[in-house]
N, CA, C and O atoms as a GROMACS GRO file, in nm:
protein
  604
    1MET      N    1   0.077  -0.126   0.002
    1MET     CA    2  -0.002   0.003   0.008
    1MET      C    3   0.076   0.135   0.003
    1MET      O    4   0.165   0.154   0.086
    2ASN      N    5   0.049   0.223  -0.086
    2ASN     CA    6   0.127   0.338  -0.090
    2ASN      C    7   0.092   0.443   0.010
    2ASN      O    8  -0.025   0.447   0.049
    3GLN      N    9   0.184   0.532   0.058
    3GLN     CA   10   0.156   0.628   0.156
    3GLN      C   11   0.193   0.769   0.074
    3GLN      O   12   0.283   0.777  -0.009
    4PHE      N   13   0.114   0.867   0.110
    4PHE     CA   14   0.150   0.972   0.043
    4PHE      C   15   0.129   1.092   0.155
    4PHE      O   16   0.034   1.088   0.233
    5GLN      N   17   0.228   1.202   0.155
    5GLN     CA   18   0.238   1.296   0.259
    5GLN      C   19   0.263   1.413   0.188
    5GLN      O   20   0.333   1.418   0.087
    6LEU      N   21   0.200   1.517   0.246
    6LEU     CA   22   0.227   1.671   0.211
    6LEU      C   23   0.203   1.762   0.327
    6LEU      O   24   0.147   1.724   0.430
    7SER      N   25   0.248   1.886   0.305
    7SER     CA   26   0.232   1.984   0.417
    7SER      C   27   0.129   2.082   0.368
    7SER      O   28   0.123   2.107   0.248
    8SER      N   29   0.047   2.140   0.454
    8SER     CA   30  -0.048   2.254   0.443
    8SER      C   31  -0.004   2.357   0.518
    8SER      O   32   0.003   2.337   0.639
    9LEU      N   33   0.031   2.477   0.470
    9LEU     CA   34   0.091   2.581   0.540
    9LEU      C   35  -0.022   2.675   0.625
    9LEU      O   36   0.007   2.743   0.724
   10LYS      N   37  -0.146   2.665   0.569
   10LYS     CA   38  -0.253   2.724   0.636
   10LYS      C   39  -0.390   2.667   0.613
   10LYS      O   40  -0.401   2.599   0.512
   11PRO      N   41  -0.485   2.682   0.680
   11PRO     CA   42  -0.619   2.630   0.659
   11PRO      C   43  -0.672   2.644   0.510
   11PRO      O   44  -0.748   2.559   0.466
   12GLU      N   45  -0.632   2.748   0.436
   12GLU     CA   46  -0.688   2.768   0.299
   12GLU      C   47  -0.622   2.661   0.215
   12GLU      O   48  -0.682   2.610   0.121
   13ASP      N   49  -0.486   2.623   0.253
   13ASP     CA   50  -0.432   2.516   0.152
   13ASP      C   51  -0.503   2.394   0.196
   13ASP      O   52  -0.511   2.316   0.101
   14THR      N   53  -0.556   2.348   0.301
   14THR     CA   54  -0.607   2.223   0.346
   14THR      C   55  -0.747   2.237   0.254
   14THR      O   56  -0.774   2.158   0.164
   15ASN      N   57  -0.807   2.320   0.281
   15ASN     CA   58  -0.936   2.339   0.201
   15ASN      C   59  -0.925   2.333   0.052
   15ASN      O   60  -1.011   2.274  -0.014
   16ARG      N   61  -0.822   2.390  -0.003
   16ARG     CA   62  -0.801   2.370  -0.159
   16ARG      C   63  -0.776   2.220  -0.193
   16ARG      O   64  -0.833   2.168  -0.290
   17LEU      N   65  -0.694   2.154  -0.115
   17LEU     CA   66  -0.654   2.024  -0.136
   17LEU      C   67  -0.796   1.930  -0.139
   17LEU      O   68  -0.821   1.850  -0.229
   18ALA      N   69  -0.884   1.956  -0.024
   18ALA     CA   70  -0.998   1.896  -0.008
   18ALA      C   71  -1.089   1.906  -0.133
   18ALA      O   72  -1.140   1.810  -0.189
   19ILE      N   73  -1.103   2.049  -0.174
   19ILE     CA   74  -1.182   2.080  -0.299
   19ILE      C   75  -1.140   2.003  -0.421
   19ILE      O   76  -1.224   1.952  -0.495
   20LYS      N   77  -0.999   1.993  -0.443
   20LYS     CA   78  -0.957   1.910  -0.552
   20LYS      C   79  -0.989   1.749  -0.538
   20LYS      O   80  -1.016   1.678  -0.635
   21LEU      N   81  -0.982   1.703  -0.408
   21LEU     CA   82  -1.013   1.566  -0.406
   21LEU      C   83  -1.150   1.550  -0.435
   21LEU      O   84  -1.183   1.459  -0.511
   22ALA      N   85  -1.245   1.634  -0.379
   22ALA     CA   86  -1.393   1.605  -0.397
   22ALA      C   87  -1.420   1.610  -0.541
   22ALA      O   88  -1.520   1.547  -0.574
   23GLU      N   89  -1.359   1.668  -0.633
   23GLU     CA   90  -1.400   1.680  -0.782
   23GLU      C   91  -1.390   1.550  -0.837
   23GLU      O   92  -1.449   1.522  -0.941
   24ASN      N   93  -1.309   1.455  -0.768
   24ASN     CA   94  -1.297   1.314  -0.819
   24ASN      C   95  -1.362   1.226  -0.739
   24ASN      O   96  -1.345   1.107  -0.764
   25LEU      N   97  -1.431   1.256  -0.651
   25LEU     CA   98  -1.504   1.138  -0.582
   25LEU      C   99  -1.631   1.103  -0.633
   25LEU      O  100  -1.691   1.179  -0.708
   26GLN      N  101  -1.679   0.986  -0.597
   26GLN     CA  102  -1.786   0.907  -0.660
   26GLN      C  103  -1.873   0.848  -0.562
   26GLN      O  104  -1.828   0.819  -0.451
   27PRO      N  105  -2.003   0.826  -0.596
   27PRO     CA  106  -2.087   0.752  -0.493
   27PRO      C  107  -2.031   0.628  -0.435
   27PRO      O  108  -1.976   0.543  -0.506
   28GLY      N  109  -2.045   0.615  -0.305
   28GLY     CA  110  -1.991   0.499  -0.232
   28GLY      C  111  -1.833   0.528  -0.178
   28GLY      O  112  -1.768   0.445  -0.114
   29ASP      N  113  -1.792   0.640  -0.209
   29ASP     CA  114  -1.653   0.666  -0.151
   29ASP      C  115  -1.654   0.689  -0.016
   29ASP      O  116  -1.743   0.761   0.028
   30VAL      N  117  -1.562   0.636   0.070
   30VAL     CA  118  -1.552   0.652   0.213
   30VAL      C  119  -1.410   0.695   0.241
   30VAL      O  120  -1.311   0.633   0.202
   31ILE      N  121  -1.407   0.828   0.326
   31ILE     CA  122  -1.299   0.895   0.362
   31ILE      C  123  -1.303   0.874   0.520
   31ILE      O  124  -1.407   0.892   0.584
   32ALA      N  125  -1.180   0.835   0.582
   32ALA     CA  126  -1.175   0.830   0.731
   32ALA      C  127  -1.069   0.945   0.760
   32ALA      O  128  -0.961   0.953   0.702
   33LEU      N  129  -1.114   1.034   0.857
   33LEU     CA  130  -1.026   1.142   0.890
   33LEU      C  131  -0.969   1.102   1.039
   33LEU      O  132  -1.045   1.069   1.130
   34GLU      N  133  -0.852   1.108   1.050
   34GLU     CA  134  -0.787   1.079   1.173
   34GLU      C  135  -0.685   1.174   1.207
   34GLU      O  136  -0.648   1.251   1.118
   35GLY      N  137  -0.632   1.181   1.327
   35GLY     CA  138  -0.525   1.284   1.362
   35GLY      C  139  -0.540   1.358   1.481
   35GLY      O  140  -0.624   1.318   1.561
   36ASP      N  141  -0.469   1.468   1.511
   36ASP     CA  142  -0.467   1.545   1.633
   36ASP      C  143  -0.597   1.628   1.634
   36ASP      O  144  -0.650   1.670   1.531
   37LEU      N  145  -0.643   1.648   1.756
   37LEU     CA  146  -0.747   1.721   1.798
   37LEU      C  147  -0.721   1.873   1.745
   37LEU      O  148  -0.620   1.936   1.776
   38GLY      N  149  -0.815   1.920   1.668
   38GLY     CA  150  -0.801   2.056   1.625
   38GLY      C  151  -0.699   2.079   1.503
   38GLY      O  152  -0.653   2.190   1.478
   39ALA      N  153  -0.670   1.968   1.434
   39ALA     CA  154  -0.578   1.972   1.329
   39ALA      C  155  -0.644   2.008   1.195
   39ALA      O  156  -0.573   2.044   1.101
   40GLY      N  157  -0.778   1.998   1.183
   40GLY     CA  158  -0.834   2.049   1.055
   40GLY      C  159  -0.926   1.941   0.991
   40GLY      O  160  -0.952   1.948   0.871
   41LYS      N  161  -0.974   1.839   1.070
   41LYS     CA  162  -1.063   1.741   1.005
   41LYS      C  163  -1.199   1.804   0.957
   41LYS      O  164  -1.251   1.778   0.848
   42THR      N  165  -1.249   1.888   1.049
   42THR     CA  166  -1.364   1.959   0.990
   42THR      C  167  -1.346   2.061   0.877
   42THR      O  168  -1.432   2.083   0.791
   43THR      N  169  -1.231   2.117   0.885
   43THR     CA  170  -1.185   2.217   0.768
   43THR      C  171  -1.178   2.128   0.641
   43THR      O  172  -1.227   2.167   0.535
   44PHE      N  173  -1.116   2.007   0.652
   44PHE     CA  174  -1.096   1.936   0.538
   44PHE      C  175  -1.240   1.904   0.477
   44PHE      O  176  -1.256   1.918   0.356
   45THR      N  177  -1.346   1.862   0.558
   45THR     CA  178  -1.464   1.827   0.527
   45THR      C  179  -1.547   1.939   0.470
   45THR      O  180  -1.631   1.920   0.382
   46LYS      N  181  -1.519   2.059   0.524
   46LYS     CA  182  -1.581   2.181   0.458
   46LYS      C  183  -1.522   2.196   0.312
   46LYS      O  184  -1.600   2.230   0.222
   47GLY      N  185  -1.406   2.176   0.288
   47GLY     CA  186  -1.347   2.187   0.157
   47GLY      C  187  -1.411   2.079   0.068
   47GLY      O  188  -1.451   2.108  -0.045
   48LEU      N  189  -1.422   1.956   0.116
   48LEU     CA  190  -1.494   1.850   0.047
   48LEU      C  191  -1.637   1.896  -0.005
   48LEU      O  192  -1.677   1.887  -0.121
   49ALA      N  193  -1.698   1.942   0.093
   49ALA     CA  194  -1.846   2.002   0.082
   49ALA      C  195  -1.837   2.128  -0.044
   49ALA      O  196  -1.930   2.139  -0.124
   50VAL      N  197  -1.748   2.196  -0.050
   50VAL     CA  198  -1.743   2.312  -0.140
   50VAL      C  199  -1.715   2.243  -0.276
   50VAL      O  200  -1.777   2.277  -0.377
   51GLY      N  201  -1.616   2.140  -0.277
   51GLY     CA  202  -1.590   2.076  -0.404
   51GLY      C  203  -1.711   1.989  -0.445
   51GLY      O  204  -1.711   1.951  -0.562
   52LEU      N  205  -1.801   1.956  -0.377
   52LEU     CA  206  -1.922   1.872  -0.410
   52LEU      C  207  -2.038   1.974  -0.437
   52LEU      O  208  -2.151   1.930  -0.458
   53GLY      N  209  -2.012   2.102  -0.436
   53GLY     CA  210  -2.125   2.196  -0.462
   53GLY      C  211  -2.211   2.210  -0.366
   53GLY      O  212  -2.325   2.241  -0.398
   54ILE      N  213  -2.184   2.194  -0.251
   54ILE     CA  214  -2.267   2.204  -0.136
   54ILE      C  215  -2.262   2.341  -0.097
   54ILE      O  216  -2.150   2.386  -0.073
   55THR      N  217  -2.371   2.426  -0.084
   55THR     CA  218  -2.378   2.571  -0.021
   55THR      C  219  -2.412   2.580   0.110
   55THR      O  220  -2.388   2.687   0.166
   56LYS      N  221  -2.464   2.489   0.173
   56LYS     CA  222  -2.508   2.480   0.322
   56LYS      C  223  -2.361   2.484   0.408
   56LYS      O  224  -2.259   2.426   0.374
   57THR      N  225  -2.376   2.560   0.518
   57THR     CA  226  -2.257   2.572   0.605
   57THR      C  227  -2.235   2.436   0.681
   57THR      O  228  -2.323   2.391   0.755
   58VAL      N  229  -2.119   2.373   0.661
   58VAL     CA  230  -2.080   2.238   0.723
   58VAL      C  231  -2.026   2.272   0.870
   58VAL      O  232  -1.946   2.362   0.892
   59SER      N  233  -2.078   2.191   0.965
   59SER     CA  234  -2.018   2.211   1.095
   59SER      C  235  -2.011   2.072   1.144
   59SER      O  236  -2.076   1.982   1.090
   60SER      N  237  -1.925   2.050   1.255
   60SER     CA  238  -1.895   1.923   1.306
   60SER      C  239  -2.022   1.853   1.369
   60SER      O  240  -2.095   1.919   1.443
   61PRO      N  241  -2.048   1.730   1.343
   61PRO     CA  242  -2.163   1.660   1.397
   61PRO      C  243  -2.128   1.592   1.520
   61PRO      O  244  -2.176   1.481   1.544
   62THR      N  245  -2.051   1.650   1.601
   62THR     CA  246  -2.002   1.583   1.726
   62THR      C  247  -2.116   1.534   1.816
   62THR      O  248  -2.096   1.428   1.876
   63PHE      N  249  -2.233   1.598   1.831
   63PHE     CA  250  -2.338   1.570   1.913
   63PHE      C  251  -2.450   1.505   1.847
   63PHE      O  252  -2.534   1.443   1.913
   64THR      N  253  -2.456   1.515   1.725
   64THR     CA  254  -2.560   1.434   1.641
   64THR      C  255  -2.509   1.311   1.567
   64THR      O  256  -2.589   1.235   1.513
   65ILE      N  257  -2.378   1.292   1.563
   65ILE     CA  258  -2.312   1.189   1.499
   65ILE      C  259  -2.310   1.187   1.340
   65ILE      O  260  -2.208   1.159   1.277
   66ILE      N  261  -2.425   1.219   1.284
   66ILE     CA  262  -2.425   1.224   1.137
   66ILE      C  263  -2.503   1.337   1.093
   66ILE      O  264  -2.618   1.357   1.133
   67LYS      N  265  -2.429   1.424   0.994
   67LYS     CA  266  -2.516   1.521   0.937
   67LYS      C  267  -2.500   1.494   0.780
   67LYS      O  268  -2.397   1.452   0.728
   68GLU      N  269  -2.626   1.528   0.710
   68GLU     CA  270  -2.631   1.500   0.570
   68GLU      C  271  -2.634   1.627   0.493
   68GLU      O  272  -2.700   1.720   0.539
   69TYR      N  273  -2.569   1.639   0.380
   69TYR     CA  274  -2.564   1.764   0.295
   69TYR      C  275  -2.589   1.717   0.158
   69TYR      O  276  -2.549   1.607   0.122
   70ARG      N  277  -2.660   1.806   0.072
   70ARG     CA  278  -2.685   1.783  -0.061
   70ARG      C  279  -2.609   1.859  -0.156
   70ARG      O  280  -2.601   1.981  -0.139
   71GLY      N  281  -2.549   1.801  -0.257
   71GLY     CA  282  -2.467   1.868  -0.348
   71GLY      C  283  -2.460   1.784  -0.481
   71GLY      O  284  -2.556   1.711  -0.508
   72ARG      N  285  -2.362   1.791  -0.557
   72ARG     CA  286  -2.341   1.705  -0.686
   72ARG      C  287  -2.353   1.555  -0.628
   72ARG      O  288  -2.410   1.472  -0.697
   73LEU      N  289  -2.309   1.525  -0.521
   73LEU     CA  290  -2.330   1.409  -0.445
   73LEU      C  291  -2.369   1.416  -0.312
   73LEU      O  292  -2.318   1.512  -0.255
   74PRO      N  293  -2.440   1.349  -0.243
   74PRO     CA  294  -2.472   1.364  -0.109
   74PRO      C  295  -2.338   1.346  -0.022
   74PRO      O  296  -2.250   1.268  -0.056
   75LEU      N  297  -2.331   1.416   0.079
   75LEU     CA  298  -2.212   1.418   0.182
   75LEU      C  299  -2.274   1.372   0.307
   75LEU      O  300  -2.367   1.434   0.358
   76TYR      N  301  -2.224   1.261   0.359
   76TYR     CA  302  -2.256   1.215   0.501
   76TYR      C  303  -2.141   1.227   0.590
   76TYR      O  304  -2.043   1.152   0.588
   77HIS      N  305  -2.160   1.334   0.675
   77HIS     CA  306  -2.039   1.367   0.763
   77HIS      C  307  -2.070   1.317   0.895
   77HIS      O  308  -2.163   1.359   0.964
   78MET      N  309  -1.984   1.222   0.931
   78MET     CA  310  -1.994   1.150   1.076
   78MET      C  311  -1.874   1.190   1.168
   78MET      O  312  -1.758   1.193   1.127
   79ASP      N  313  -1.908   1.218   1.281
   79ASP     CA  314  -1.820   1.230   1.391
   79ASP      C  315  -1.838   1.126   1.502
   79ASP      O  316  -1.924   1.140   1.590
   80VAL      N  317  -1.763   1.033   1.495
   80VAL     CA  318  -1.815   0.907   1.583
   80VAL      C  319  -1.735   0.918   1.724
   80VAL      O  320  -1.740   0.822   1.801
   81TYR      N  321  -1.664   1.030   1.756
   81TYR     CA  322  -1.594   1.036   1.874
   81TYR      C  323  -1.668   1.006   2.009
   81TYR      O  324  -1.605   0.975   2.110
   82ARG      N  325  -1.800   1.017   2.006
   82ARG     CA  326  -1.878   0.990   2.122
   82ARG      C  327  -1.968   0.862   2.113
   82ARG      O  328  -2.059   0.836   2.191
   83VAL      N  329  -1.929   0.785   2.007
   83VAL     CA  330  -1.999   0.648   2.003
   83VAL      C  331  -1.948   0.562   2.108
   83VAL      O  332  -1.828   0.538   2.113
   84GLN      N  333  -2.032   0.510   2.198
   84GLN     CA  334  -1.979   0.437   2.312
   84GLN      C  335  -1.929   0.287   2.258
   84GLN      O  336  -1.826   0.238   2.306
   85ASP      N  337  -1.992   0.227   2.172
   85ASP     CA  338  -1.956   0.084   2.141
   85ASP      C  339  -1.940   0.074   1.995
   85ASP      O  340  -2.026   0.110   1.914
   86SER      N  341  -1.819   0.020   1.965
   86SER     CA  342  -1.788   0.026   1.804
   86SER      C  343  -1.870  -0.082   1.748
   86SER      O  344  -1.868  -0.089   1.625
   87PHE      N  345  -1.943  -0.170   1.813
   87PHE     CA  346  -2.031  -0.266   1.745
   87PHE      C  347  -2.180  -0.220   1.748
   87PHE      O  348  -2.269  -0.290   1.701
   88GLU      N  349  -2.205  -0.091   1.810
   88GLU     CA  350  -2.334  -0.044   1.810
   88GLU      C  351  -2.394  -0.016   1.662
   88GLU      O  352  -2.331   0.051   1.580
   89ASP      N  353  -2.513  -0.069   1.638
   89ASP     CA  354  -2.561  -0.061   1.503
   89ASP      C  355  -2.630   0.071   1.488
   89ASP      O  356  -2.737   0.096   1.542
   90LEU      N  357  -2.568   0.150   1.416
   90LEU     CA  358  -2.624   0.290   1.398
   90LEU      C  359  -2.655   0.300   1.246
   90LEU      O  360  -2.683   0.410   1.200
   91GLY      N  361  -2.652   0.198   1.172
   91GLY     CA  362  -2.686   0.204   1.021
   91GLY      C  363  -2.581   0.268   0.937
   91GLY      O  364  -2.609   0.344   0.845
   92PHE      N  365  -2.460   0.237   0.971
   92PHE     CA  366  -2.356   0.293   0.907
   92PHE      C  367  -2.339   0.244   0.758
   92PHE      O  368  -2.308   0.317   0.664
   93ASP      N  369  -2.366   0.110   0.750
   93ASP     CA  370  -2.362   0.045   0.630
   93ASP      C  371  -2.452   0.113   0.518
   93ASP      O  372  -2.413   0.120   0.401
   94GLU      N  373  -2.560   0.158   0.557
   94GLU     CA  374  -2.639   0.235   0.461
   94GLU      C  375  -2.566   0.361   0.400
   94GLU      O  376  -2.595   0.405   0.289
   95TYR      N  377  -2.481   0.410   0.473
   95TYR     CA  378  -2.408   0.532   0.428
   95TYR      C  379  -2.285   0.481   0.349
   95TYR      O  380  -2.256   0.529   0.240
   96PHE      N  381  -2.214   0.386   0.406
   96PHE     CA  382  -2.076   0.343   0.326
   96PHE      C  383  -2.104   0.297   0.202
   96PHE      O  384  -2.029   0.324   0.108
   97TYR      N  385  -2.227   0.216   0.186
   97TYR     CA  386  -2.260   0.172   0.041
   97TYR      C  387  -2.359   0.230  -0.021
   97TYR      O  388  -2.423   0.167  -0.105
   98GLY      N  389  -2.389   0.359   0.010
   98GLY     CA  390  -2.497   0.430  -0.052
   98GLY      C  391  -2.462   0.508  -0.165
   98GLY      O  392  -2.361   0.482  -0.229
   99ASP      N  393  -2.546   0.615  -0.200
   99ASP     CA  394  -2.520   0.704  -0.318
   99ASP      C  395  -2.436   0.822  -0.304
   99ASP      O  396  -2.421   0.898  -0.399
  100GLY      N  397  -2.384   0.842  -0.198
  100GLY     CA  398  -2.295   0.957  -0.150
  100GLY      C  399  -2.155   0.935  -0.114
  100GLY      O  400  -2.103   0.824  -0.127
  101VAL      N  401  -2.093   1.033  -0.070
  101VAL     CA  402  -1.952   1.025  -0.016
  101VAL      C  403  -1.975   1.036   0.127
  101VAL      O  404  -2.052   1.121   0.173
  102THR      N  405  -1.904   0.947   0.206
  102THR     CA  406  -1.911   0.940   0.349
  102THR      C  407  -1.770   0.981   0.401
  102THR      O  408  -1.664   0.935   0.359
  103VAL      N  409  -1.784   1.079   0.502
  103VAL     CA  410  -1.662   1.122   0.575
  103VAL      C  411  -1.675   1.088   0.721
  103VAL      O  412  -1.769   1.134   0.786
  104VAL      N  413  -1.583   1.009   0.775
  104VAL     CA  414  -1.583   0.973   0.914
  104VAL      C  415  -1.480   1.031   1.001
  104VAL      O  416  -1.366   0.985   0.992
  105GLU      N  417  -1.505   1.124   1.082
  105GLU     CA  418  -1.404   1.183   1.172
  105GLU      C  419  -1.380   1.080   1.294
  105GLU      O  420  -1.480   1.035   1.351
  106TRP      N  421  -1.260   1.042   1.333
  106TRP     CA  422  -1.228   0.952   1.433
  106TRP      C  423  -1.267   0.810   1.414
  106TRP      O  424  -1.301   0.732   1.503
  107ALA      N  425  -1.256   0.782   1.271
  107ALA     CA  426  -1.303   0.655   1.220
  107ALA      C  427  -1.251   0.527   1.306
  107ALA      O  428  -1.319   0.427   1.327
  108HIS      N  429  -1.118   0.546   1.353
  108HIS     CA  430  -1.069   0.418   1.423
  108HIS      C  431  -1.167   0.368   1.535
  108HIS      O  432  -1.156   0.252   1.576
  109LEU      N  433  -1.257   0.446   1.583
  109LEU     CA  434  -1.344   0.410   1.690
  109LEU      C  435  -1.466   0.316   1.637
  109LEU      O  436  -1.548   0.261   1.711
  110ILE      N  437  -1.465   0.310   1.508
  110ILE     CA  438  -1.563   0.202   1.453
  110ILE      C  439  -1.497   0.122   1.344
  110ILE      O  440  -1.556   0.084   1.244
  111LYS      N  441  -1.382   0.102   1.370
  111LYS     CA  442  -1.308   0.024   1.273
  111LYS      C  443  -1.368  -0.115   1.215
  111LYS      O  444  -1.354  -0.152   1.098
  112ASP      N  445  -1.430  -0.180   1.310
  112ASP     CA  446  -1.493  -0.299   1.276
  112ASP      C  447  -1.605  -0.284   1.170
  112ASP      O  448  -1.628  -0.376   1.091
  113GLN      N  449  -1.675  -0.168   1.170
  113GLN     CA  450  -1.771  -0.148   1.092
  113GLN      C  451  -1.752  -0.075   0.956
  113GLN      O  452  -1.844  -0.057   0.876
  114LEU      N  453  -1.612  -0.031   0.937
  114LEU     CA  454  -1.580   0.039   0.816
  114LEU      C  455  -1.553  -0.064   0.689
  114LEU      O  456  -1.524  -0.182   0.709
  115PRO      N  457  -1.564  -0.012   0.569
  115PRO     CA  458  -1.536  -0.098   0.466
  115PRO      C  459  -1.402  -0.128   0.450
  115PRO      O  460  -1.318  -0.047   0.490
  116ASP      N  461  -1.365  -0.242   0.393
  116ASP     CA  462  -1.225  -0.276   0.358
  116ASP      C  463  -1.149  -0.164   0.275
  116ASP      O  464  -1.036  -0.125   0.303
  117GLU      N  465  -1.221  -0.120   0.174
  117GLU     CA  466  -1.159  -0.022   0.101
  117GLU      C  467  -1.207   0.128   0.126
  117GLU      O  468  -1.325   0.160   0.116
  118LEU      N  469  -1.120   0.205   0.156
  118LEU     CA  470  -1.131   0.345   0.190
  118LEU      C  471  -1.026   0.427   0.177
  118LEU      O  472  -0.922   0.376   0.135
  119LEU      N  473  -1.026   0.558   0.208
  119LEU     CA  474  -0.921   0.636   0.206
  119LEU      C  475  -0.894   0.700   0.342
  119LEU      O  476  -0.982   0.778   0.379
  120THR      N  477  -0.797   0.684   0.419
  120THR     CA  478  -0.770   0.751   0.548
  120THR      C  479  -0.674   0.858   0.529
  120THR      O  480  -0.566   0.844   0.472
  121ILE      N  481  -0.717   0.960   0.577
  121ILE     CA  482  -0.642   1.087   0.581
  121ILE      C  483  -0.612   1.123   0.721
  121ILE      O  484  -0.704   1.134   0.803
  122TYR      N  485  -0.485   1.143   0.754
  122TYR     CA  486  -0.435   1.177   0.886
  122TYR      C  487  -0.395   1.319   0.885
  122TYR      O  488  -0.333   1.359   0.787
  123LEU      N  489  -0.421   1.395   0.974
  123LEU     CA  490  -0.388   1.550   0.985
  123LEU      C  491  -0.338   1.573   1.107
  123LEU      O  492  -0.398   1.547   1.211
  124TYR      N  493  -0.197   1.634   1.099
  124TYR     CA  494  -0.127   1.639   1.239
  124TYR      C  495  -0.078   1.788   1.243
  124TYR      O  496  -0.057   1.848   1.138
  125HIS      N  497  -0.060   1.842   1.351
  125HIS     CA  498  -0.006   1.977   1.385
  125HIS      C  499   0.146   1.958   1.356
  125HIS      O  500   0.213   1.860   1.388
  126SER      N  501   0.188   2.065   1.291
  126SER     CA  502   0.337   2.072   1.254
  126SER      C  503   0.390   2.205   1.264
  126SER      O  504   0.503   2.236   1.228
  127GLY      N  505   0.295   2.289   1.320
  127GLY     CA  506   0.327   2.429   1.350
  127GLY      C  507   0.201   2.499   1.388
  127GLY      O  508   0.098   2.436   1.408
  128GLU      N  509   0.208   2.632   1.398
  128GLU     CA  510   0.088   2.703   1.449
  128GLU      C  511  -0.028   2.691   1.346
  128GLU      O  512  -0.144   2.669   1.383
  129GLU      N  513   0.001   2.706   1.229
  129GLU     CA  514  -0.112   2.686   1.120
  129GLU      C  515  -0.076   2.566   1.027
  129GLU      O  516  -0.159   2.510   0.956
  130GLU      N  517   0.055   2.531   1.035
  130GLU     CA  518   0.095   2.423   0.937
  130GLU      C  519   0.052   2.295   0.967
  130GLU      O  520   0.044   2.265   1.086
  131ARG      N  521   0.022   2.212   0.880
  131ARG     CA  522  -0.035   2.067   0.907
  131ARG      C  523   0.042   1.982   0.827
  131ARG      O  524   0.088   2.027   0.722
  132ARG      N  525   0.066   1.847   0.865
  132ARG     CA  526   0.112   1.738   0.789
  132ARG      C  527  -0.002   1.671   0.775
  132ARG      O  528  -0.079   1.653   0.869
  133ILE      N  529  -0.027   1.620   0.630
  133ILE     CA  530  -0.141   1.560   0.592
  133ILE      C  531  -0.093   1.416   0.516
  133ILE      O  532  -0.018   1.418   0.418
  134GLU      N  533  -0.140   1.306   0.570
  134GLU     CA  534  -0.099   1.190   0.513
  134GLU      C  535  -0.207   1.109   0.467
  134GLU      O  536  -0.308   1.089   0.536
  135PHE      N  537  -0.189   1.058   0.346
  135PHE     CA  538  -0.308   0.990   0.277
  135PHE      C  539  -0.260   0.830   0.272
  135PHE      O  540  -0.155   0.795   0.217
  136SER      N  541  -0.348   0.741   0.334
  136SER     CA  542  -0.325   0.610   0.325
  136SER      C  543  -0.452   0.535   0.256
  136SER      O  544  -0.557   0.509   0.316
  137PRO      N  545  -0.426   0.506   0.126
  137PRO     CA  546  -0.535   0.441   0.061
  137PRO      C  547  -0.559   0.296   0.061
  137PRO      O  548  -0.466   0.228   0.016
  138ALA      N  549  -0.665   0.235   0.102
  138ALA     CA  550  -0.675   0.101   0.093
  138ALA      C  551  -0.776   0.057  -0.003
  138ALA      O  552  -0.897   0.071   0.014
  139GLY      N  553  -0.712  -0.004  -0.122
  139GLY     CA  554  -0.791  -0.038  -0.240
  139GLY      C  555  -0.748   0.036  -0.356
  139GLY      O  556  -0.709   0.153  -0.346
  140LYS      N  557  -0.754  -0.027  -0.466
  140LYS     CA  558  -0.706   0.006  -0.594
  140LYS      C  559  -0.764   0.156  -0.639
  140LYS      O  560  -0.692   0.241  -0.690
  141ARG      N  561  -0.886   0.172  -0.615
  141ARG     CA  562  -0.961   0.300  -0.652
  141ARG      C  563  -0.900   0.401  -0.578
  141ARG      O  564  -0.880   0.506  -0.639
  142TYR      N  565  -0.865   0.394  -0.454
  142TYR     CA  566  -0.812   0.500  -0.369
  142TYR      C  567  -0.667   0.521  -0.390
  142TYR      O  568  -0.616   0.630  -0.362
  143GLU      N  569  -0.592   0.418  -0.440
  143GLU     CA  570  -0.449   0.436  -0.478
  143GLU      C  571  -0.451   0.522  -0.585
  143GLU      O  572  -0.386   0.626  -0.576
  144VAL      N  573  -0.524   0.495  -0.702
  144VAL     CA  574  -0.527   0.561  -0.814
  144VAL      C  575  -0.570   0.722  -0.786
  144VAL      O  576  -0.508   0.815  -0.838
  145LEU      N  577  -0.672   0.738  -0.707
  145LEU     CA  578  -0.721   0.868  -0.655
  145LEU      C  579  -0.605   0.939  -0.602
  145LEU      O  580  -0.586   1.053  -0.645
  146CYS      N  581  -0.520   0.888  -0.508
  146CYS     CA  582  -0.414   0.968  -0.445
  146CYS      C  583  -0.310   0.992  -0.548
  146CYS      O  584  -0.250   1.099  -0.550
  147LYS      N  585  -0.287   0.903  -0.629
  147LYS     CA  586  -0.168   0.929  -0.730
  147LYS      C  587  -0.214   1.045  -0.818
  147LYS      O  588  -0.136   1.138  -0.837
  148GLU      N  589  -0.330   1.046  -0.871
  148GLU     CA  590  -0.387   1.147  -0.953
  148GLU      C  591  -0.376   1.294  -0.875
  148GLU      O  592  -0.338   1.396  -0.933
  149LEU      N  593  -0.411   1.289  -0.743
  149LEU     CA  594  -0.427   1.399  -0.669
  149LEU      C  595  -0.298   1.455  -0.626
  149LEU      O  596  -0.280   1.576  -0.621
  150LEU      N  597  -0.201   1.362  -0.593
  150LEU     CA  598  -0.085   1.410  -0.527
  150LEU      C  599   0.043   1.382  -0.582
  150LEU      O  600   0.143   1.386  -0.511
  151THR      N  601   0.046   1.354  -0.703
  151THR     CA  602   0.173   1.336  -0.791
  151THR      C  603   0.184   1.405  -0.916
  151THR      O  604   0.285   1.390  -0.985
   0.00000   0.00000   0.00000
């Protein structure tokens, strides 16, 4: 499996990267967002929303777990930080194998429910505004997507 890494000097860079990624997303794509608290997971998701043509303001679904947005493709934004049991049946499969793009913040907390093929993106603090962003594709589709986006 290939790993890809880059730096984002400011939130706007992270946003532009997410917009570019969103332009190539397809129904059923799953993106797992991991990394440091406050490193830009929701910022990244906001960029994806822009790239999917979503005009509604995107905010973290920390207390609702899932928020849905409509654009070129539906965006299902999950924050599973508060999920108590990784085996709790919250109907995630309907989203993972549905007609939209699913973004899961803190995805490792429900790893047993995630599809085998997905794109995991790690965001880490590497300065006041600078971030290190690592892409870890699982599956041929996501490897190709990363190569097109990052090379």
